[in-house]
C-alpha positions in Angstrom: 24.1 2.3 -10.0 26.1 2.9 -6.9 29.8 2.5 -7.1 32.6 2.7 -4.5 34.6 5.8 -4.4 37.5 5.6 -6.9 41.0 6.6 -5.6 43.0 8.2 -8.3 46.8 8.1 -7.6 48.0 11.1 -9.5 51.7 11.7 -10.5 53.9 13.9 -8.4 52.7 15.1 -5.0 49.1 15.8 -6.0 46.7 14.7 -3.2 44.6 11.7 -4.1 41.1 12.6 -5.2 37.9 10.6 -4.5 34.9 10.2 -6.8 31.5 8.7 -6.5 30.0 7.3 -9.7 26.3 7.1 -10.5 24.1 5.5 -13.1 25.8 3.3 -15.6 28.5 5.8 -16.4 32.0 5.9 -15.1 33.0 9.3 -13.7 35.5 11.5 -15.6 38.9 12.0 -13.9 39.0 15.1 -11.8 41.5 17.8 -12.4 43.0 20.4 -10.0 42.7 23.7 -11.8 44.5 25.5 -9.1 47.6 23.4 -9.2 50.5 24.8 -11.3 51.8 22.5 -14.0 55.0 24.6 -14.6 58.4 23.3 -13.6 61.1 25.7 -12.5 64.6 25.7 -13.9 65.9 25.0 -10.4 63.8 21.9 -10.2 65.0 20.7 -13.5 68.7 21.2 -12.5 68.2 19.3 -9.3 66.7 16.5 -11.2 69.6 16.3 -13.6 72.1 16.6 -10.8 70.6 13.7 -8.9 70.4 11.6 -12.1 66.8 11.0 -11.3 64.8 8.7 -13.6 61.3 9.8 -14.6 58.7 7.2 -13.7 56.6 6.8 -16.9 54.5 4.0 -15.7 50.7 4.6 -15.7 49.2 5.7 -12.3 47.5 2.9 -10.5 43.7 3.0 -10.5 41.2 1.1 -8.4 38.3 0.6 -10.8 36.4 -1.8 -8.7 32.7 -1.3 -8.3 30.5 -2.1 -5.4 29.3 -5.6 -5.4 25.6 -5.7 -4.9 23.1 -8.6 -4.8 19.6 -7.7 -6.0 17.0 -10.3 -4.8 14.2 -10.6 -7.3 11.2 -12.9 -6.7 8.9 -13.6 -9.7 5.8 -15.6 -10.3 6.2 -18.2 -12.9 3.1 -18.0 -15.0 2.1 -19.3 -18.4 5.1 -17.5 -20.0 7.6 -19.7 -18.2 10.8 -19.0 -16.2 13.5 -18.8 -18.9 12.7 -15.2 -19.8 13.4 -14.1 -16.3 16.9 -15.6 -16.4 17.6 -13.9 -19.7 16.4 -10.6 -18.5 18.4 -10.9 -15.3 21.6 -11.7 -17.3 21.0 -8.7 -19.5 20.5 -6.4 -16.5 23.7 -7.7 -14.9 25.6 -7.0 -18.2 24.6 -3.4 -18.2 25.1 -2.9 -14.5 28.6 -4.1 -13.5 28.9 -5.3 -10.0 25.2 -6.2 -9.6 24.2 -9.9 -9.3 20.5 -10.6 -9.7 19.5 -13.4 -7.3 16.3 -14.9 -8.9 13.6 -16.8 -7.1 10.9 -18.1 -9.5 8.0 -20.3 -8.6 4.4 -21.0 -9.6 3.5 -20.4 -6.0 6.0 -17.7 -5.2 4.0 -16.5 -2.2 4.6 -19.8 -0.4 8.3 -19.5 -1.1 9.0 -16.0 0.0 6.4 -15.5 2.8 8.2 -17.4 5.5 11.4 -15.4 4.9 9.5 -12.1 4.9 7.9 -13.0 8.2 11.4 -13.4 9.5 12.4 -10.0 8.2 14.2 -11.1 5.0 12.5 -9.4 2.1 13.2 -9.6 -1.6 14.2 -6.3 -3.2 11.7 -6.7 -6.1 8.6 -8.8 -6.4 6.7 -9.7 -9.5 3.3 -10.9 -8.3 -0.1 -9.7 -9.4 -3.2 -8.9 -7.5 -6.1 -11.4 -7.7 -4.1 -14.4 -6.5 -5.7 -16.8 -4.0 -3.0 -16.2 -1.4 -3.6 -12.4 -1.8 0.0 -11.5 -0.7 0.1 -8.4 -2.8 -3.2 -7.2 -1.4 -2.2 -8.0 2.2 1.0 -5.9 2.0 -0.9 -3.1 0.3 -3.5 -3.0 3.1 -0.7 -3.0 5.6 1.0 -0.1 3.9 4.1 -2.2 3.5 5.0 -1.3 -0.1 7.4 1.4 -1.3 6.0 4.3 -3.3 7.1 4.1 -7.0 5.8 7.4 -8.3 9.4 8.7 -8.8 10.1 5.7 -11.0 7.9 7.3 -13.6 10.4 10.1 -14.0 13.4 7.9 -14.2 15.2 7.4 -17.5 14.8 3.9 -18.8 18.3 2.4 -18.5 20.2 2.5 -21.7 17.7 4.8 -23.4 16.9 8.5 -23.4 13.2 8.4 -22.5 11.5 8.4 -19.1 9.4 5.5 -17.9 6.1 7.5 -18.0 6.8 8.4 -21.7 7.7 4.9 -22.6 4.6 3.2 -21.2 1.3 3.2 -23.1 -1.0 6.0 -21.7 -3.5 5.0 -19.2 -1.7 2.2 -17.4 -0.5 4.5 -14.6 -4.0 6.0 -14.1 -5.9 3.1 -12.6 -6.5 1.3 -9.3 -4.3 -1.4 -10.8 -1.2 0.8 -10.2 -2.5 3.3 -7.7 -4.3 1.0 -5.2 -5.3 3.6 -2.7 -7.1 5.8 -5.4 -4.9 8.8 -4.5 -2.8 9.0 -7.6 0.2 7.6 -5.9 1.9 4.6 -7.7 2.8 1.5 -5.8 2.5 -1.1 -8.5 4.5 -1.1 -11.8 2.4 -2.5 -14.7 3.8 -5.7 -16.3 2.7 -8.1 -19.0 -0.7 -6.7 -20.1 -3.2 -9.1 -21.6 -6.7 -8.5 -23.1 -9.0 -10.9 -21.4 -12.1 -12.4 -23.0 -13.6 -15.6 -24.2 -11.4 -18.2 -25.9 -13.0 -20.8 -28.1 -12.3 -23.3 -30.9 -12.9 -21.4 -34.1 -12.6 -24.6 -36.0 -15.5 -26.2 -34.2 -17.8 -23.3 -35.0 -16.8 -23.4 -38.7 -17.4 -27.2 -38.7 -20.8 -26.9 -37.2 -21.8 -23.8 -39.2 -22.4 -21.8 -36.0 -21.9 -18.1 -36.0 -19.8 -16.4 -33.3 -22.4 -14.8 -31.0 -22.2 -11.0 -30.5 -25.0 -10.7 -27.9 -26.1 -12.6 -24.9 -29.3 -13.7 -26.6 -27.2 -15.2 -29.4 -25.1 -16.9 -26.7 -28.1 -18.6 -25.2 -29.3 -19.7 -28.6 -25.8 -21.2 -29.3 -25.9 -22.9 -25.9 -29.1 -24.6 -26.7 -27.8 -25.8 -30.1 -24.6 -27.1 -28.6 -26.4 -28.9 -25.8 -28.3 -30.9 -28.3 -25.0 -32.3 -29.5 -23.6 -32.9 -26.0 -21.4 -29.8 -25.9 -21.5 -27.3 -23.0 -21.5 -23.6 -23.8 -19.2 -22.6 -21.0 -16.4 -23.6 -18.6 -13.9 -21.7 -16.5 -10.4 -22.6 -15.0 -11.1 -21.4 -11.5 -13.5 -18.8 -10.0 -10.5 -16.4 -9.9 -10.9 -16.0 -13.6 -14.3 -14.3 -13.0 -12.5 -11.1 -12.0 -11.7 -9.9 -15.5 -15.0 -11.4 -16.8 -17.1 -9.7 -14.1 -15.2 -6.4 -14.5 -16.0 -6.4 -18.2 -19.7 -7.1 -17.5 -20.0 -4.4 -14.9 -18.5 -1.7 -17.2 -20.8 -2.9 -20.0 -23.9 -2.8 -17.7 -23.5 0.7 -16.4 -20.5 2.4 -18.0 -17.2 3.6 -16.5 -18.8 5.7 -13.7 -20.8 2.8 -12.5 -17.8 0.6 -12.7 -15.6 2.9 -10.7 -18.4 3.2 -8.1 -18.3 -0.6 -7.7 -14.5 -0.6 -7.4 -14.6 2.1 -4.6 -17.5 0.5 -2.6 -20.1 3.2 -3.1 -23.0 2.7 -0.7 -25.8 0.6 -2.2 -24.0 0.1 -5.6 -24.3 -3.7 -5.5 -28.0 -3.5 -4.9 -28.5 -1.4 -8.0 -30.3 -2.6 -11.2 -27.1 -2.5 -13.2 -25.4 -4.8 -10.6 -28.5 -7.1 -10.7 -28.1 -7.5 -14.4 -24.6 -8.9 -13.9 -25.5 -11.2 -11.1 -28.4 -12.6 -13.2 -26.4 -13.0 -16.3 -23.7 -15.0 -14.5 -26.4 -17.2 -12.8 -27.9 -18.0 -16.2 -24.5 -18.8 -17.6 -24.1 -21.2 -14.7 -26.9 -23.3 -16.3 -24.8 -23.7 -19.4 -21.6 -24.6 -17.6 -20.0 -28.0 -18.2 -20.8 -30.4 -15.4 -17.2 -31.2 -14.3 -16.1 -27.6 -14.1 -16.7 -27.0 -10.3 -14.8 -30.2 -9.3 -11.7 -29.1 -11.2 -11.9 -25.4 -10.6 -8.8 -25.3 -8.3 -5.0 -25.0 -8.6 -4.6 -28.7 -9.2 -7.4 -29.2 -11.8 -7.8 -26.0 -13.7 -6.0 -27.2 -16.8 -8.6 -30.0 -17.1 -11.3 -27.3 -17.4 -9.1 -25.5 -20.1 -8.8 -28.8 -21.9 -12.5 -28.9 -22.3 -12.5 -26.4 -25.1 -9.6 -28.2 -26.8 -11.6 -31.4 -26.7 -14.8 -29.7 -28.0 -16.6 -30.5 -24.7 -17.2 -26.8 -24.0 -17.2 -23.8 -26.3 -16.2 -20.8 -24.3 -13.6 -20.3 -21.5 -12.7 -16.9 -20.0 -9.0 -16.3 -19.9 -6.1 -14.1 -20.8 -3.6 -14.2 -23.7 -1.3 -16.6 -21.8 -3.7 -19.5 -22.3 -2.4 -20.7 -25.7 1.2 -20.9 -24.3 0.0 -22.6 -21.2 -1.8 -25.3 -23.3 0.7 -25.4 -26.1 1.6 -29.1 -25.5 -1.9 -30.2 -24.7 -3.8 -32.6 -27.2 -6.6 -31.1 -29.1 -9.4 -31.9 -31.6 -8.7 -32.2 -35.3 -9.0 -28.8 -36.9 -8.6 -26.9 -33.7 -8.0 -23.2 -34.2 -7.8 -20.6 -31.5 -10.6 -18.0 -31.5 -11.0 -15.0 -29.1 -13.8 -12.6 -28.6 -14.8 -9.8 -26.3 -17.5 -10.3 -23.6 -20.8 -9.5 -25.3 -22.5 -6.3 -24.3 -25.0 -6.5 -21.4 -27.3 -3.9 -22.8 -28.8 -4.1 -26.3 -26.9 -2.0 -28.8 -23.8 -1.8 -26.6 -20.3 -2.8 -27.5 -18.5 -5.8 -26.3 -15.9 -5.2 -23.6 -12.5 -6.7 -22.6 -10.8 -6.2 -19.3 -7.1 -5.5 -19.7 -5.4 -7.6 -17.1 -1.9 -6.7 -16.3 0.5 -8.1 -13.8 2.3 -6.0 -11.2 5.8 -5.6 -9.9 6.5 -3.9 -6.6 9.1 -3.2 -3.9 8.6 -4.1 -0.3 9.0 -1.1 2.0 11.5 -3.2 4.0 13.6 -4.0 0.9 17.3 -3.5 1.5 18.4 -2.3 -2.0 15.6 0.1 -2.9 17.5 2.3 -5.3 18.7 -0.6 -7.4 15.3 -2.2 -7.2 13.8 1.0 -8.8 16.5 0.8 -11.5 15.5 -2.8 -12.2 11.8 -1.8 -12.5 12.7 1.1 -14.9 14.7 -1.4 -17.0 11.6 -3.6 -17.4 10.4 -1.0 -20.0 13.6 -1.0 -22.0 13.4 -2.2 -25.6 16.0 -4.9 -24.6 13.9 -6.3 -21.7 10.6 -6.0 -23.6 12.0 -7.9 -26.5 13.2 -10.7 -24.3 9.7 -11.0 -22.7 8.0 -10.8 -26.1 9.8 -13.9 -27.3 7.9 -15.8 -24.6 4.6 -14.1 -25.4 4.7 -11.7 -22.5 3.9 -8.2 -23.7 5.0 -5.2 -21.8 2.8 -2.1 -22.0 5.2 -0.4 -24.3 4.1 1.0 -27.7 5.0 -1.1 -30.7 5.5 -4.4 -28.8 2.6 -6.1 -30.5 4.4 -5.9 -33.8 6.8 -8.6 -32.5 4.0 -11.1 -31.8 3.0 -14.2 -33.7 -0.2 -14.4 -35.6 -2.3 -15.8 -32.7 -1.2 -13.1 -30.3 -1.8 -10.4 -32.9 -5.4 -11.7 -33.1 -5.7 -11.5 -29.3 -4.2 -8.1 -28.9 -6.2 -6.8 -31.8 -9.4 -7.1 -29.9 -9.6 -3.4 -29.2 -9.0 -2.7 -32.9 -12.3 -4.6 -33.5 -14.3 -2.2 -31.4 -14.2 -3.7 -27.9 -14.2 -1.3 -24.9 -11.1 -1.5 -22.8 -11.7 -1.9 -19.1 -8.8 -1.4 -16.6 -8.4 -1.3 -12.8 -9.6 -3.4 -9.9 -10.9 -2.8 -6.4 -9.5 0.0 -4.3 -7.3 -1.1 -1.4 -8.5 -0.6 2.1 -7.3 -1.3 5.6 -7.5 -5.0 6.5 -11.0 -6.2 7.5 -10.8 -9.6 9.2 -12.8 -12.2 7.4 -13.8 -9.9 4.5 -12.5 -10.5 1.0 -14.3 -9.0 -2.0 -12.6 -11.5 -4.3 -13.9 -14.5 -2.2 -17.4 -13.0 -1.9 -17.9 -11.8 -5.5 -15.9 -14.3 -7.5 -15.4 -17.3 -5.2 -19.1 -17.7 -4.8 -19.5 -18.6 -8.5 -18.9 -22.3 -7.7 -21.8 -22.2 -5.3 -24.0 -20.6 -7.9 -23.1 -23.2 -10.5 -23.7 -26.0 -8.0 -26.9 -24.5 -6.8 -25.8 -24.2 -3.2 -26.5 -20.4 -3.2 -29.1 -18.2 -4.8 -28.4 -15.0 -6.7 -30.2 -13.0 -4.0 -28.0 -14.5 -1.3 -24.9 -13.8 -3.4 -25.9 -10.2 -4.1 -26.7 -9.5 -0.5 -23.3 -10.9 0.7 -21.4 -8.8 -1.9 -23.2 -5.6 -0.7 -22.4 -6.4 2.9 -18.7 -7.0 2.1 -18.6 -3.7 0.1 -20.1 -1.8 3.1 -17.4 -3.1 5.4 -14.6 -2.3 3.0 -16.0 1.2 2.4 -15.9 1.8 6.2 -12.3 0.7 6.2 -11.5 3.3 3.5 -13.0 6.2 5.5 
């Protein structure tokens, strides 16, 4: 951390020496190797003659450090706000002179955007892509974020390992951290979560229904459930179709096809593999619980999540934060969390699970950029990761899953059970007025479920949006 220069008042007539401290270590006192430490006999005699009294008091030292306020804005998700306060206190304790000014809100974009427009920026922002307000995407498109590539080589505060060596391999190699697809990091990965289909395992046990592993088995289960007044599927909001759709795309055509979709390859959304995904979601719409669309918004999404707790719907796409978010909600007798990968699109394929991770970034206009990078590096320390883990938020640091409870071990073990891991979202482009891939691809699902739009209309609109965004990349 930055410190003020220290003025050391040395004994005798030695000139005061100035130091600059760095990191979390105080500087060692400087010595003047050219100065003579010997006293002459004449000097001693004069001292005796003058009855001088030696001053044995310790030299005065100004050990003050530079006071610095680090403004951190964080999205309050399903993990709650308390963990942020604890992490901020721990960071302050290891960085004397630094005060972390926290702003935490469920709609953090609405809180910080007015100040940012007036030129007052947070130093650090924890806010993932894929949000309805799309603040992270907007600043990315405007090239208004600070490059974080050098953070990877920083030593994690309080430890002897670099950030890139501490984080699980692969997280810094995706469009989720390098949004321009050029290998340059602008987002720091935070709180990773396997995404898939949550369900009441107790219900399936009670009914004697098997957990489906293919889409044919899903439709068979849907028909059985319908006879008993239970829907096969619901979803919180259409925004949750990002991870779900990404998993389907990778399953339908493999990683190369998936990356082509994410980088707007010409004609990719008109391909047969893309058509498989559009058709599958359209068929799933026929099995979706009837009240879902009406509640698929920021105000009603928990009502849709409640459907699986009440045995009114079986499957709901979500991430590992869901159990915490619904911890206090009522539930059917015998309820037991179940979690599965998205079934393979092609016969004989493996299920897939998109690894969603949140992002932390620094505005290019942030005032305290060096300390902001230090704070981000601290996010991967054992100390910070352990604090987050107590709330169920798992940092992409090796060994953190060992600290989880049984439910979360089940969720994070999805890849151990053979599911293919999918990571990375759409490449960032220059802003295109009126064009949003998220709105066009995911937001249209409500209209598919309600019957307002056809699959052909949907597919055509997605290809058109992709074409415009590809041109913005060139």
